N, C-alpha and C positions, 0 to 999 in steps of 0.2 A: 504494499500500499504505499502511496506518495506521500511524502511528509506535507503538510498544509503550509503554503506560503502565500505571500501577497500576491494580488491579481491585478493584471493593468486594466482598468475599468474606465479611467477617464479620459477624454478625448480634448481636443484643444479647447472648446466653449467651456467645459467643466473644470480644465486646468485654469484656464483665465478667470473663472470665476473664483476658483480658489484662491487665486491671487488677489482678487480685488475684494472679496470677501474676508480674507486675512488682513487686509488693510483698514477697510472701512470699519473702524474701532470708534465704539460708543465712547471708550477712553480717550481717545485722539480728539473728538470734538468737546470733551471735558477740560484736557489739558490746555487746548488752544487759549482758553480764557488766562489763564496764569500767564503762558506766554505772551500773550498780548499784554500783560502788566509790565512784562520785562522790557519787550521790544517797541512798545506803543504802536504806531502806525506801520512802522516798518516790519511787522508781524506778516503782511502779505510776501515782499520779497523773501523774507525769512523761509516761510513755507516752500515757496517754489524753489529755493537754494536746496533746502531739504530733499526734496524731491531728486533734484540733479544730482546731489552728492550720492544719494542712494543707488540712482540709476548707474552711476559709474561702477559700482559693485555689482550691480545687478547684471552687468555683463559677463562679469568673472563667473556668477552664478550660472549664466545661460551656457557659456563654454563649457565649463566642469559637468554640468548636469547633462549635457550631450554626450560628453567623454567618458562619464563614470556615472551611467543612471541607473544607482542603485540606492536602495533605502540609507538615510541617515545624514545626507545633505553636506553641509560644511564637514562634520566629522569625518565622514568617509572621504572626501577629497583631500584633507589635509593628513589624514592617515596614510593615504597613497603618496603623498609629496613629501612627508617629513618623518611618519611613522613614529613609535615609541610614545613619550610621555606627551609630546606637542599635539600630536593625534589625540590621545586621551583628553588633554586639557581642552581642547577646541569641542569635543563631544560634552564635556562637562559642562563649559559654559553655554553652549549651545542649548543644552536639555536645560540649564536654570533660567537663561532667558526666554525660552518658550514658556516654563512654566511660571516666570514672573509677568509674561506676557499675558497668559491665560488668566492669571490672578487679576490683573490690571483690568483687561476687559470684561470680567464678571463684576468688578468694582466698578468700572464705567457705566455699565448696563444698571446697576442700582442706583447711580448718581442721577442718571438721565431721568428715571421714572420718578424719582424723587421731586422732581420739577411738578409733576402732576398728582404725587403721593408723598408729600413731605413727612409724613409720620413713620415711614418704612423704616426698618433697621438695615443700613446698608450692608454690614458685614453678614447679616444673616441670609439676607437676598443674594450677595455674591457667592456663598457657600451652596446655597441651593442650586445656583446657576451651574456651577462646578458639579455638582452631583448630577444634575439632570444630564448634561452633556457628557459627562463619564458613560452613561447608560447608552447616550445615543451613540457615541463612538465605538462601544463595545459591538455595534451591529454592522459597522464598516463604512469606507468611504463612499461605496456606490450608491447604498441606500441614502445615505444624507448629503450627498452630492448634489443631487436634482433638487433636494429641498432648501440647500444653501445657494443653489444658482437661482432660483425663484426670490429669495429673501434678498440677495443681491440686487437683483433687477428692481425690485419694490424699492430698495432704500436708494439706488440711483436715479429712480423716477422723482421719488420725494425729495431729494437733494436738488434735482433739477428745476422742479416747482419752486423750492426755495430760491434757488439763484434768479431765475427769471422773475418772480414776483417780487423779489426784493432788489433786483438789479437797478432799475430808476431810482429808487431813492437812494442807491449806493452811489450812483452817479452824481447826484446833486450834492453829497456831502463833501465836506472840507476833508481831506486825507494828507495832513503834513508828514513829511518823512522823517521826522526826528523821533529817537527812541528816549524813554525817560532817564536810563542809566547811560547813554550812548553807545559805543560800539561794542564795548563789554557785555552791555544788555543783550545786543543782538547776537553775539557769538552764544552767550550763556542760553538765549532761546532756541538758538540753532542744536545745540547739544541737548536741551530738554525735549525739542518736538522730533528727535531722530528717530523715535518708535512709530512715527506716523507712516512711514512707508516700508513695512517690513512683511506684505504678503508674497513677496516673492521667495521669501525664505519658506513659507508655506508650501510653495509648489516645490522648491528643492528637496523638502523633507520627505514629499509624497512622490518623487520621482519614479521610484520602483513601480508605482500604480499608475502611471500614465502612459496611454498608448503612442506608438510612434515617437519616442522620446526625443530623436535627433531632430524632428521637426516643431514638434507641439511644446517641449520644455522652453525652448528661446522664445519662441513666438508668446507663450502666455505670460512669460516674465516682462517682457519688453511691454505687450500690450496692457497688461496689469499696472505696470509702472507708469506708463504714459497717461492712462486714463485716470489714475488716481493725482498726478501731478495737477492734470487740468481740474479734477473735482475738486480737491483740497483748497488749491488757490482761489479758484471762483467763490467757494462759499465762504473763506476768509476775506476775500476782497468785499464782498457784498455785506458781510457782518461788520466789519469796522468802518464801512460806509456810512451804515445805519445806526450803530450804537459805537460809543467812544470805547477804547481799548480797556482805559481804566474802569470802567462802568463793567465790562466784559470779562474783567480778571475777579469780579465780585459774585459771579453766578455760578451756581452748582451747574446747570446746563446752558452755556452761553448761546447756543446755536438756536436751541428752543426760546430763549430770552428774547432773540433777535427777530425770530419768525414771528412771535406773539406781538413784538413793537412793531413791525412794519405790516402785518397782514390779519391781527387780530388773534384772540384765543384758539380759535380753531385750526388755525396755522401752527400756534405752538404745541399743540396736542398733535398734530398730525407729524410735525418733526419728533417730537417725543417719540411716537410710535416706530417711526422711520430709523431713528438712532437706537432706540430699545433693541429692536430685532436685527440691528447691525452688530450690536454689541454681543448678542446671543451666538450669530454666526461666526463672529471673531473668537469667542471664547471656544467654541466648538472647534476651529482649525488649529488654534494653539494647543489644544489639548491634543488633537491628531498629532501635531508636528513634534510635540515632546515626547510621544509615546514612541515614535518612529525613531528618534534620536537613541532612547533607552533601549529598545529591539536591537537596534544596529549594535550597540556597545555590549550587549549582552551575547549576540550573534558572534562577536569578536572576542569573546572572552576578557574583556576590561571590567564587565561588572556580571554578577551572577547569570548563568545560561538561563535560567527561569524567564528572564526578562524577555527572551525571544521566543516563548511559547506562542502557538498561534492556534485560536479556536478553529476546530475542524469545519464549523458550520458556516461562520463568518467570516473565517479567514483573517483575523484581527490579531494584533498582538495583545490579549487580554492581560495579562499579568503588567505588562509595561504601561499600559493604558490606567490600570488601577492605581499602580505606585505612583506613577506621575501624578496623577489627580488628587492622590491624599496628599503631596506636598503642597498643591495649588491650592486645595480648600485650605490648607494651613495658614498661607500668606494672605487669601481672599478674606479670611476671619478678620484680619488685622483692620480692613479699611481704608488704610494709608495710600494716598494716591501718589505723592511728590516722591517718596522714598521708593516705592515699586516703578515707578517710570524711569528714574535714574539707574535702577539696578537691571532694568530691561535693557535700557540703551547701553550701559557700561558692558555687558556680556555680549551684546550685538556689535559693538566697536571692536571688541576682540576679536569675535568672528569673523567680520567682516575683513578685518586686517590681515588675519591668517589665510582666508580665501583668497585676497588678493597676492599675497606672497605665494601661496600654492600654484596659482596658474601661472606666474611667471616660472616657478621653479620646474613644475611638468612641461612647458614649452621645452626647457632645457635638458631635463634628464629622461624625457620619454616623448621624442618627436615623433615617434612613430604611432603615438596614439590618435585613434581615430576621433577626429573633432569636426560633426557635422557642422556646427557653428563655432566661428572665431571672433574673439573680441576685436572691436575696430581700433584702429590706431595703436596696436599693440607695439610697445609695452606701456606707451604714455599713459592710457586709460587705467589699468591695474594702479599703477604708480601713484596717479592721482587720487583715486580711491584710498589708497592706503595712507597718503599724506593728508587728507581731509579727516580720515578716522583718528589718525594719532594727534591732530590740532584739535577736534573735538572733545578727545579725552581729558584736555586740561581743563575742561569746562564742567566736568560731571562733580556733582556733591561729594565733597571730602569722605563723609560718612560711609558712602557707597563705595568709594575707593578702596577706603579701609577693609569692608566688607569683602571686597574683590579679592584683596589680598589674603584674606582669612580662608576665604574659599578655596583660594589655590593652594593653599598650606594642606588643607583636607582633602583636595583632590590629589596631591603629591603623596600623603599618606596611604589613600585608597588603591591608588595606582601602584605601589610599591609592594602593598600587601596583596593586590591580585598577582602582579608578577613574580613574587618570590614563593608564592603558595601559603596556604593557611599552615599547612603543617610546619612548615620553617618559622613562620611567625609565632606559631603556637610554643615550640621549641625555645624560640629566642626570649619569649615573655616567662616561661619556664625557668630558664636560665636566669634572668632579670629577678625572678622572685625567689629563687635560692639564695643568689646573691644579698638581696635586701633582707631575708631571712637570716643569714649569717651575720650580716651587719648590726642588726636589731638585738640578737642575741648576744653579740660580743658588747655593745652598750649597755645591756642589761646586766651582765657580768661586771662590768666597771662600775657600775650604780650599786650592785649588791657588795662588792668587795671594797666599797668608798673610795675607789679610785678618782670617781666622779661624785662631788658634794653639791647637792642643789641648796643653793644659799637660800636662806629664809623659809625653808621648807620645812615641815615638820616630820618625824620618822613615820608618822601613819601615811601621809600623803606620798613619802618617798616609797614606802611599801607598795602604795596603790599603783606608782607609777611604773615599778619595777613588774608587776603582774600584769598589767596592761602592755608592757613591752614584750612579755615572753607569750602572752595570747597572740599578739600582733606577729611574733617571729614563728609561730605555729602556724597560723594562717598563711605566712608566705612559704614556710616548708611545704604544707601539703599543696598549695597551689601549684610550686613549682614542679613537685614530684609527679602530681597530675598532669600537668602540661607536658612533661619530658617524656613520660612513660605511656600516655596516651595512644592507641592504635590509629591509625587510619582507617576510614571508612571506605 
């Protein structure tokens, strides 16, 4: 009997809708308000520039996606180019970024509907969204792909109505080009809005499930990127033309507020509905993407093999979906927006940088690799993508940088535990326990023979310390012996 595997069920239209649906995030339209407070009316070119910066790296995605069209996206490509810890680290941050992206999408949905239902509990609603789409993802991308495509079309129509209805008012409004805190504010808002254009990553994560990958992957990535640059720029242009940026920055759902201001309460509710279902679609795509990364890392032995188990009926990596969703629900329960947004951006900046480096290296070390699509203006395009990523990293929230460094250390520990094997790690810990047991026993002996005197401590207390040390040494000796002598299963 054949082992269950992922199936190529997505054509060009569904793959493009996957990219658009993964980009039109409710959270994106929520964080635009905060970014407008940073950049002022310059938010319009900022959104456009974010799209161009993303497109530079999307060309690298398109080339690598056609050359190596298997599950895992960035992780798989960097693993082929660099292997070892660099490949693992890419997958680690790709998974974390998608996990944070799913969480912020769920939180964004909750904030959007709070415009109509202000009494709702934001974290609780976000967790419910994660659980719901975990169940949906367990049924597979084919079953959810059609629904997501329909949702994406509906959202595009609603946003189109918003732009066309608000354009006349936006045209008559004064739009000065200054930013409240100058050029630094503009750069900071670009770094903050980096997560607006991440739909192409969803296409890459599902590339093993896309038909005719040599043709459909690059077309879907480019089409979805260009469409979303037009959509986001148009929406923001109309929004700041109607409502000043400082007012937008104070709204839980800025675009719904603009729609109500320009066209009345019904328009506000209509936009809320559109952005809400967009948030649901994006959460679904992100949960799918992160599960494919865990699946690929389990397949390659970097993480437990159970993560690459595939359901026989639905052909979905059910263990990876559930594990990833559990962490997503944990962060969604916080309800924090800005911190999670910066965490998303930090992870994807690392991923984008390594993808651009990988496409350059693979051109050099694997010229024979079949490439149905090649990056235009190579190597200038990937170099430009890499340079902008490095520059934007300078404007990430410092606490997120610290978190990123801590997660890198965790990744290093996990990687080397997996590489040297649990048996050797157990023996090493056993040896450490025996050594600590011997050290504690020696200290207890010195204390008992009065070679060490505890100043200001009564005899009763000194005896208690001695017996505690004896107990600790016994625990260490037992743990050490058990770890060293345990047999492998």
